[in-house]
C-alpha positions in Angstrom: -37.0 -0.9 -19.0 -34.4 -2.6 -21.3 -31.1 -4.0 -20.3 -28.4 -1.4 -20.2 -25.2 -2.2 -22.1 -21.8 -0.6 -22.1 -20.6 0.8 -25.4 -17.6 -1.5 -25.2 -19.8 -4.6 -25.4 -22.2 -3.5 -28.1 -19.9 -1.9 -30.7 -20.2 -4.8 -33.1 -24.0 -4.7 -33.1 -24.1 -1.0 -34.1 -22.0 -1.3 -37.2 -18.3 -1.3 -38.2 -18.0 2.5 -38.3 -19.3 2.8 -34.7 -16.9 0.0 -33.7 -14.0 1.9 -35.1 -15.2 5.0 -33.3 -15.2 3.0 -30.0 -11.8 1.6 -30.7 -10.4 5.1 -31.3 -12.1 6.3 -28.1 -10.6 3.4 -26.2 -7.0 4.1 -27.6 -7.5 7.8 -26.8 -8.4 6.9 -23.2 -5.2 4.7 -22.9 -3.1 7.6 -24.2 -4.7 10.0 -21.7 -3.8 7.5 -18.9 -0.3 7.4 -20.2 0.6 11.1 -20.4 -1.5 12.2 -17.4 -0.5 9.5 -14.9 2.5 7.7 -16.4 0.7 4.3 -16.7 1.3 2.8 -20.2 -1.2 0.0 -20.9 -0.5 -0.1 -24.6 1.0 -3.6 -24.3 -1.9 -5.1 -22.4 -4.3 -7.5 -24.1 -7.2 -5.5 -25.2 -10.2 -7.8 -24.3 -9.2 -8.1 -20.6 -8.3 -4.4 -20.4 -11.7 -3.4 -21.8 -13.6 -5.6 -19.4 -11.9 -4.0 -16.4 -12.4 -0.4 -17.6 -16.0 -1.3 -18.4 -16.5 -2.6 -14.9 -15.4 0.8 -13.5 -17.7 2.6 -16.0 -20.7 0.6 -14.7 -19.8 1.3 -11.1 -19.7 5.1 -11.6 -22.6 5.2 -13.9 -20.9 6.4 -17.1 -22.1 5.4 -20.5 -19.3 6.2 -23.0 -15.5 6.2 -23.1 -15.4 9.9 -23.7 -17.7 10.6 -20.8 -15.5 8.4 -18.6 -12.4 10.4 -19.6 -14.3 13.6 -18.6 -15.2 11.9 -15.3 -11.5 11.1 -14.6 -10.6 14.7 -15.2 -13.1 15.9 -12.7 -12.8 13.1 -10.1 -9.1 12.6 -9.5 -9.7 9.9 -6.9 -11.1 7.7 -9.6 -7.6 7.0 -11.0 -6.7 5.0 -7.9 -9.9 2.9 -8.2 -9.3 2.3 -11.9 -5.7 1.2 -11.5 -6.7 -1.1 -8.6 -9.2 -2.7 -11.0 -6.7 -3.0 -13.9 -3.6 -4.1 -11.9 -5.1 -7.3 -10.5 -3.1 -8.4 -7.4 -3.8 -12.1 -7.2 -1.1 -13.9 -5.2 -0.5 -16.0 -2.1 2.2 -17.7 -0.2 3.4 -21.0 -1.8 0.9 -20.6 -4.7 1.1 -23.9 -6.6 3.0 -25.7 -3.8 4.3 -28.5 -6.0 6.0 -26.0 -8.3 7.6 -24.3 -5.3 8.8 -27.7 -4.0 10.5 -28.5 -7.3 12.1 -25.1 -7.3 13.5 -25.6 -3.8 14.6 -29.2 -4.3 15.8 -29.2 -7.9 16.4 -25.7 -9.2 18.0 -24.0 -6.2 20.8 -26.5 -5.9 21.7 -25.8 -9.5 21.7 -22.0 -8.8 23.7 -22.2 -5.7 26.2 -24.6 -7.2 27.1 -22.0 -9.8 28.0 -19.4 -7.2 31.2 -19.3 -5.2 31.1 -20.1 -1.5 31.2 -16.4 -0.5 29.7 -14.8 -3.7 26.5 -12.8 -3.3 23.2 -14.4 -4.5 20.6 -12.1 -6.2 17.0 -12.9 -6.9 14.2 -10.9 -8.4 10.4 -11.3 -7.8 8.9 -9.3 -10.7 5.2 -8.4 -10.2 5.4 -9.2 -6.5 2.0 -7.7 -5.7 1.6 -7.8 -1.8 5.0 -9.4 -1.3 3.8 -13.0 -0.6 5.9 -14.4 -3.5 9.0 -12.5 -2.5 8.7 -13.7 1.1 8.1 -17.2 -0.1 11.4 -17.0 -2.0 13.1 -15.7 1.1 11.8 -18.6 3.2 12.9 -21.4 0.8 16.3 -19.7 0.2 16.8 -19.3 4.0 15.9 -23.0 4.5 18.6 -23.9 1.9 21.3 -21.4 3.1 20.8 -21.0 6.8 19.9 -17.7 8.5 23.4 -16.4 8.9 24.4 -17.1 5.2 21.1 -15.8 4.0 21.6 -12.4 5.8 25.2 -12.1 4.5 24.9 -13.2 0.9 21.3 -12.8 -0.3 19.4 -9.9 -1.9 15.9 -10.3 -3.1 14.5 -7.5 -5.3 10.7 -7.4 -5.3 9.1 -5.0 -7.8 5.6 -4.1 -8.9 3.9 -1.2 -10.8 1.2 -0.8 -8.1 2.3 1.5 -5.2 -0.7 0.3 -3.1 0.5 -3.3 -3.3 4.1 -2.3 -2.6 3.0 -0.4 0.6 1.4 -3.6 1.9 4.5 -5.6 0.9 6.9 -3.3 2.7 4.9 -3.6 5.9 5.3 -7.4 5.8 2.2 -8.0 7.9 -0.6 -10.5 6.9 -3.9 -11.8 8.3 -4.4 -15.4 9.3 -6.3 -16.1 6.1 -3.3 -14.7 4.0 -0.8 -17.0 5.6 -3.1 -20.1 5.5 -0.9 -21.8 2.9 2.4 -21.3 4.8 3.4 -24.7 6.4 3.1 -24.6 10.2 6.8 -25.0 10.9 7.7 -22.2 8.5 5.0 -19.9 9.9 6.4 -20.4 13.4 10.0 -20.0 12.2 9.7 -16.9 9.9 6.7 -15.0 11.3 6.0 -13.2 14.6 2.4 -13.2 15.7 1.1 -9.9 17.0 -2.6 -10.0 18.0 -4.4 -11.1 14.9 -1.6 -10.4 12.4 1.6 -12.2 11.3 4.8 -10.2 10.7 7.7 -11.4 8.7 10.9 -11.5 10.8 12.5 -8.0 10.7 16.1 -9.2 10.5 15.3 -11.3 7.4 13.0 -8.6 6.0 16.1 -6.4 5.5 17.3 -8.7 2.7 14.1 -8.1 0.6 14.2 -4.7 -1.3 10.9 -3.5 -2.7 10.6 -0.9 -5.5 8.3 0.3 -8.2 9.2 -1.0 -11.7 7.6 -1.2 -15.1 8.6 -4.4 -16.9 8.0 -2.8 -20.3 9.9 0.5 -19.9 12.3 0.4 -16.9 15.7 -1.2 -17.2 15.9 -4.7 -15.8 17.8 -5.6 -12.6 20.9 -7.4 -13.7 23.3 -10.2 -12.6 20.5 -12.4 -11.3 20.7 -16.0 -10.2 16.9 -16.5 -9.9 14.0 -14.6 -11.5 10.4 -15.3 -10.5 7.7 -13.7 -12.6 4.5 -15.7 -12.1 1.3 -15.0 -14.0 2.3 -11.5 -15.1 3.2 -12.1 -18.8 -0.3 -13.5 -19.4 -1.7 -10.0 -19.3 0.6 -8.8 -22.2 0.3 -9.3 -25.9 2.9 -11.5 -27.7 5.1 -8.6 -28.8 5.3 -7.2 -25.2 5.9 -10.7 -23.9 8.9 -11.1 -26.2 10.2 -7.7 -25.2 10.0 -8.6 -21.5 11.5 -12.0 -22.0 14.5 -10.5 -23.9 15.1 -8.3 -20.9 14.8 -11.3 -18.5 17.4 -13.1 -20.6 19.8 -10.1 -20.3 19.1 -9.8 -16.5 20.0 -13.5 -15.7 23.4 -14.9 -15.2 24.4 -17.8 -17.6 23.4 -20.4 -14.9 20.3 -18.4 -14.0 16.8 -19.9 -13.5 13.5 -18.4 -14.7 10.3 -19.3 -12.7 7.0 -18.6 -14.4 3.3 -19.2 -13.5 1.5 -22.3 -14.6 -0.6 -20.3 -17.1 2.5 -19.0 -19.0 4.7 -20.5 -21.7 7.7 -19.4 -23.7 6.4 -20.0 -27.2 7.7 -16.7 -28.5 11.2 -16.9 -27.1 12.2 -20.6 -27.2 15.7 -19.7 -28.3 16.3 -17.6 -25.1 15.3 -20.2 -22.5 15.1 -24.0 -22.3 12.8 -25.9 -20.0 14.3 -27.4 -16.8 10.8 -28.8 -15.9 8.0 -27.7 -18.2 5.3 -29.0 -15.9 6.3 -26.5 -13.2 7.4 -23.7 -15.7 11.0 -23.7 -14.5 13.4 -22.6 -17.3 17.1 -22.1 -17.6 18.8 -19.4 -19.7 20.4 -20.3 -23.1 23.8 -18.5 -22.9 24.3 -15.7 -25.4 27.4 -17.6 -26.9 25.0 -20.0 -28.5 23.5 -17.2 -30.5 26.9 -15.9 -31.7 27.9 -19.4 -32.9 24.7 -19.7 -35.0 25.3 -16.3 -36.6 28.9 -17.2 -37.4 27.8 -20.5 -39.0 25.3 -18.7 -41.2 28.0 -16.2 -42.3 30.5 -18.9 -43.1 27.9 -20.7 -45.3 28.1 -17.9 -48.0 30.6 -17.8 -50.8 31.3 -16.2 -54.2 29.0 -13.7 -55.9 26.0 -15.0 -54.0 27.7 -14.0 -50.7 28.5 -10.5 -52.1 24.9 -10.1 -53.2 23.7 -11.1 -49.8 26.1 -8.6 -48.2 24.5 -5.8 -50.3 21.1 -6.9 -49.3 22.2 -7.2 -45.7 23.5 -3.6 -45.8 20.3 -2.3 -47.3 18.2 -4.2 -44.8 20.4 -3.0 -41.9 19.9 0.6 -43.1 16.2 0.2 -43.5 15.6 -1.5 -40.1 18.1 0.6 -38.1 16.6 1.9 -34.8 18.1 5.3 -35.7 16.0 7.3 -38.1 18.3 8.4 -41.1 17.8 10.6 -44.1 20.5 11.0 -46.8 20.6 14.1 -49.0 22.9 14.8 -51.9 25.1 17.9 -52.5 22.1 19.7 -54.1 19.9 19.2 -51.0 17.7 16.5 -52.6 16.5 13.5 -50.5 18.3 10.4 -51.7 17.5 7.8 -49.1 15.6 7.4 -45.9 15.0 4.3 -43.7 11.8 2.9 -42.3 12.2 4.6 -38.9 12.6 8.0 -40.6 9.5 7.3 -42.8 7.5 6.4 -39.6 8.7 9.5 -37.7 8.2 12.1 -40.4 5.4 10.5 -42.6 7.7 10.1 -45.6 6.6 8.1 -48.6 8.6 6.7 -51.6 7.3 9.7 -53.6 9.5 11.9 -51.4 12.7 10.3 -52.6 14.4 12.8 -55.1 12.4 15.8 -53.8 14.3 18.8 -52.4 14.6 18.5 -48.6 13.3 22.1 -48.2 10.0 21.1 -49.7 9.4 18.6 -46.9 8.1 19.4 -43.4 11.0 17.6 -41.8 13.3 20.4 -43.1 11.9 22.9 -40.5 10.1 20.7 -38.0 11.1 19.8 -35.3 14.3 21.9 -36.0 15.6 23.9 -38.9 17.8 21.4 -40.9 18.8 23.6 -43.8 21.1 25.9 -41.8 22.6 22.8 -40.0 23.3 21.2 -43.4 25.0 24.4 -44.7 27.0 24.8 -41.5 28.2 21.1 -41.5 29.3 21.4 -45.2 31.2 24.6 -44.6 32.9 23.5 -41.4 33.4 19.9 -42.7 32.4 18.4 -39.3 29.4 16.8 -37.7 26.9 19.2 -36.1 24.8 17.8 -33.2 21.6 19.4 -31.7 20.4 17.9 -28.5 17.1 17.9 -26.5 14.9 18.6 -29.5 11.2 18.2 -28.5 8.4 17.1 -30.9 4.8 16.0 -30.4 4.1 12.6 -32.0 0.9 11.6 -33.7 -0.5 10.0 -30.5 0.1 13.1 -28.5 3.2 11.8 -26.8 6.2 14.0 -26.3 9.4 12.8 -28.0 13.0 14.1 -27.5 15.5 13.7 -30.2 19.2 14.2 -30.7 19.8 15.3 -34.3 23.3 14.8 -35.9 24.1 16.2 -39.3 27.2 14.4 -40.8 28.7 15.8 -44.0 29.8 13.2 -46.5 33.0 13.8 -48.6 35.0 11.9 -51.2 38.3 13.6 -50.9 37.5 17.2 -51.4 34.2 16.5 -53.2 31.1 17.0 -51.2 28.7 14.1 -51.8 25.9 15.3 -49.5 25.1 14.6 -45.8 23.5 12.1 -43.5 20.9 13.3 -41.0 20.5 11.0 -38.0 17.7 11.2 -35.4 18.5 9.5 -32.1 15.5 8.9 -29.9 16.5 10.3 -26.5 13.0 10.1 -25.0 13.9 7.4 -22.6 17.1 9.1 -21.6 15.2 12.3 -21.0 12.7 10.5 -18.8 15.5 8.8 -16.9 17.1 12.2 -16.3 13.9 13.6 -15.0 13.5 10.4 -12.8 17.1 10.9 -11.6 16.5 14.5 -10.7 13.2 13.6 -8.9 14.8 10.7 -7.2 17.8 12.8 -6.0 15.4 15.2 -4.4 13.6 12.3 -2.7 16.9 10.7 -1.6 18.1 14.0 -0.1 14.9 14.4 1.9 14.9 10.7 2.9 18.5 10.8 4.0 17.7 13.1 7.0 14.9 10.8 8.1 16.2 7.3 7.1 19.8 6.8 7.9 19.2 3.2 8.2 18.6 2.8 4.5 22.2 3.2 3.5 22.4 -0.4 2.4 19.5 0.0 0.0 21.0 3.2 -1.4 24.4 1.6 -1.9 22.6 -1.2 -3.8 20.8 1.3 -5.9 24.1 3.0 -6.8 25.5 -0.4 -7.8 22.6 -0.9 -10.2 22.9 2.6 -11.7 26.7 2.1 -12.3 26.1 -1.3 -13.9 23.3 -0.4 -16.3 23.7 3.4 -16.8 19.9 3.4 -17.4 18.6 1.9 -14.2 17.3 3.7 -11.1 15.9 2.1 -8.1 14.0 4.7 -6.3 12.8 2.9 -3.2 14.0 3.7 0.3 13.0 1.4 3.2 11.5 2.8 6.3 11.3 -0.4 8.3 14.2 0.4 10.7 13.0 3.7 11.8 9.4 2.4 12.0 10.7 -0.4 14.3 12.4 2.1 16.5 9.2 4.2 16.7 7.3 1.0 17.6 9.8 0.1 20.3 9.6 3.6 21.7 5.8 3.4 21.7 6.0 0.0 23.4 8.1 1.4 26.1 5.7 4.3 26.5 2.8 1.9 26.6 4.5 -0.3 29.2 5.2 2.8 31.3 1.5 3.9 31.0 0.4 0.4 31.9 2.5 0.5 35.0 1.0 3.8 36.0 -2.5 2.5 35.3 -1.7 -0.6 37.4 -0.5 1.5 40.3 -3.7 3.6 40.0 -5.8 0.5 39.9 -4.1 -0.8 43.0 -4.8 2.5 44.8 -8.4 2.5 43.6 -8.8 -1.1 44.8 -7.4 -0.2 48.3 -9.8 2.8 48.5 -12.7 0.7 47.3 -11.9 -1.9 50.0 -11.7 0.9 52.6 -15.0 2.3 51.4 -16.7 -1.1 51.4 -15.5 -1.6 55.0 -16.8 1.8 56.0 -20.1 1.1 54.3 -20.3 -2.3 56.0 -19.5 -0.7 59.4 -22.1 2.0 58.8 -24.7 -0.7 57.9 -23.8 -2.7 61.0 -24.2 0.4 63.2 -27.5 1.3 61.7 -28.7 -2.2 62.1 -27.4 -2.4 65.7 -29.3 0.7 66.8 -32.5 -0.4 68.4 -34.5 2.4 66.9 -35.7 3.6 63.5 -33.0 5.8 62.0 -34.0 8.1 59.1 -31.6 10.6 57.4 -33.1 13.3 55.1 -31.2 15.8 53.0 -31.7 19.6 52.9 -34.7 19.1 50.7 -36.2 16.6 53.3 -35.6 13.7 50.8 -34.8 10.4 52.5 -31.2 9.2 52.1 -31.0 6.6 54.9 -33.9 4.2 56.1 -32.6 1.4 58.3 -34.2 -2.0 59.0 -35.8 -0.8 62.2 -37.6 1.9 60.2 -38.8 -0.8 57.8 -40.1 -2.9 60.7 -41.8 0.1 62.4 -43.5 1.7 59.4 -43.8 -1.2 56.9 -42.0 0.4 54.0 -38.7 -0.9 52.6 -35.7 1.3 51.9 -36.0 1.1 48.1 -39.6 2.2 48.3 -38.9 5.4 50.2 -35.3 6.4 49.3 -35.3 9.7 47.4 -38.9 10.6 48.4 -39.8 13.4 50.7 -40.4 12.3 54.3 -43.2 14.8 54.6 -45.3 13.1 51.9 -45.1 9.6 53.3 -48.3 7.9 54.7 -46.7 5.8 57.5 -49.0 6.2 60.5 -46.8 9.1 61.8 -48.1 12.7 61.6 -45.0 13.7 59.6 -46.4 17.2 59.0 -45.6 18.0 62.6 -42.0 17.3 61.9 -41.7 19.9 59.1 -40.9 22.8 61.5 -38.4 21.0 63.7 -36.6 19.6 60.6 -36.4 23.1 59.1 -35.1 24.5 62.4 -32.3 21.9 62.4 -31.4 22.6 58.8 -31.3 26.4 59.3 -29.3 26.0 62.5 -32.0 27.5 64.8 -31.6 24.6 67.1 -29.1 21.7 67.4 -31.2 19.0 68.9 -34.9 18.4 69.5 -37.0 15.7 71.2 -40.6 15.4 70.1 -43.2 12.9 71.2 -45.9 12.1 68.6 -48.9 9.7 68.7 -48.5 7.2 65.9 -49.7 3.9 64.5 -47.2 1.2 63.4 -47.5 -1.1 60.4 -49.6 -3.6 62.4 -52.1 -0.9 63.3 -51.0 -0.6 66.9 -51.2 2.9 68.4 -48.2 4.0 70.4 -46.3 7.1 71.5 -43.3 7.7 69.3 -40.3 9.6 70.7 -38.5 11.3 67.8 -35.0 12.8 68.2 -33.9 15.3 65.6 -30.2 16.3 65.1 -28.5 18.2 62.3 -26.5 16.0 59.9 -23.0 17.6 59.5 -21.4 16.5 56.1 -17.8 16.2 54.9 -17.6 20.0 54.2 -18.5 20.7 57.9 -21.8 22.1 56.9 -25.4 21.0 57.7 -26.5 18.8 54.8 -29.7 17.3 56.4 -31.3 15.9 59.6 -30.9 12.6 61.4 -34.2 11.4 63.0 -34.2 8.6 65.6 -37.7 7.2 66.3 -38.5 4.9 69.3 -41.7 3.5 70.7 -42.1 4.9 74.3 -42.2 1.9 76.6 -42.6 2.1 80.4 -38.8 2.1 80.9 -38.3 4.8 78.3 -41.2 6.9 79.9 -39.6 6.6 83.3 -36.3 7.7 81.9 -37.9 10.6 80.2 -39.6 11.6 83.5 -36.3 11.4 85.3 -34.7 13.5 82.6 -37.5 16.0 82.9 
C-alpha cells in the first residue's frame, strides 16, 4: 500500500497541464461556495486556503476537488464543517498582554482626549471570533471611563463572518480555561461565576453589539475612535489587505487609533496610517487633508505646454481607468472609444474600435442598445435602463444600470456615450434590506428590548446609505426567561424541601414503630414466627433463633414447612391453613420437639390469624414455648 496524497499536494509532480486543471477546479469550487452559500473566499491567500480544504477532503475520504463539490451538493451539513475549518477562530482574552497594556496606558488617553466630555465613543472589533477581544476592549475602556460613563457613552461593535462564533460571543459565557488570561481583579469585577462558567456582566454586555460582517464586501462601520482588527488581515492577499485598510481609514475619525495583531504590518498602505508604537502594532490615522495637499502640490508643479499635455494624458487615463464602463459611438453607429472596464465586461479588443456597434455582441446582450441609441438621438435626452441582469464569465450574476447619453454640438449629432453602472452591490443591499426588514418585523414582536440596537442600526444606514446592521440582541428577553426559570426552580425546591421534611418525619415515625416492634418481639419470652399466606417466614425473633438454632437471615422468605428445626412442622400445615382460610381464629397445639441443643421437650404452639392493614388475613402468627411445670399446671387449670 502506497501513501495516499491529495490532488492539491501532488499537482506539480503530474505536469503543468494537470496543475492548471487542479487550479481551475479549485477556483470553480470557490465560485460554487460563493454563489451557493454567499461566502466569497476569492481574496484569501491560496496556499492556506488549499490546506484547509484539503484537510476536510481527507476527513470525508474524497480524492478530487470535483468529487468534493459533488459531496457538498449531496451532504449539505458539510458546508458548516468546511467553513469552521476555513474560518479559524483563534483568540483569547488579553492576547499579547503587553500590547493591550500599551493600548490602555498610551493609546486610549489620546483617543479619549479627542472626544468631548459628553460625546459618544465608538469602537469596532473586526473579526471578533468568540467575543473575547470585544469584551477585553470593554474591560479596559470601563477601567478608564468608569462604569456609569461606560454605559452612557460607549458603543462597541463586534463583527465576524462566522455565525457560530457570533452565537457564542452573544452568550458571553466562557469556561475557566477560556478566562485564564483575565487578571484576577478584572475577572471578579466583570464576570459572574455560575457553576463552572463565567458570564460577562449583563449591564455592561448591552454596550457590545454583535453582528455578521464581511470586511471585503460590506460597508464599514463609520465615525470610529478605536478599531481593533487583530490577526485577520494576515489571511488576505495584498490587494484585499489594501482594500480593507482603505475602508478602515474611511471608518476612523481623524484622531482614531488602529490596533492590529503582532503578525501584521501596513506595508501596502503606509500613507493611510502612521505607527504610534510599531512594536505593539498600534497605528494612528493620517488625515485625508494630507492627501489633498499632496495632490494640489503636484498639480501646481505643472506649467506651459507640458502641463497641457499632461492634462490630455490625465483625461485619457481617467477615461480608461474609470470604474464605470463606457463605450462611445459616432453618429453612424460605429464604435469610437471604449475604456478598460468596458473591454473587461464585454470582451472588447482594440480591433473592435471602428466597427459598427451592431456587429458586436454588446449591441444586443445584455440589452438591446440599438433601439436605445435611436430613441436617445430622436428625443435628444438621456435614456436609462435599470436592473439589467447578465451572467459574467465566472458564473456570477451582475446587475447593471445602462445610460445612453446623446452627444450634440449645437444641432449636429456627434454620436452617443453608453455608460454601464455596476449596481450589483446595490441590488444585493436591496435584497439584504428586504430580508432584514422581514427579520426585524418578526423580531420586534419577540424582542422589544432591542430598540437601542435597532436605533443604532438606523443611524448607520442613514450615515452610509450602503450599510445594514442586521443583528438583534436577545439577551434581555433571555435574562427574563432565566429569571422566571430561577423563580420556578426556587418554588420547586421549596416544594421538594417540604416533601423531604414530611418524608423525614414519616421515616422517623416508621423507625420508631420498627424499633418498638423489635422491642416487643424481643421482650416476648417465646419464639415468635410470622408467615404469610404462602407460609413463607416474614418474622423470626431472637427467641426463635435461640430455640431452633437458625438466624433470621437464614430463614426469612423460606417456607416454614420445609425447615428442619427439630419441630414436626408438617403437623402445623393444617392448623396454619385453617387460620388463613378463616376456619378458626385461634388454635393451641402441643408438639414433641427437639431444640438446637438436642434436648427433647414439649412445645406449646399458639396459632392466630395475622390481620394486615387492609383488614384481611395476610398470614399466621405462631408463638412457641417450651412447656415447663408451671406452664403445664396452667394448661391443666385452663383445661
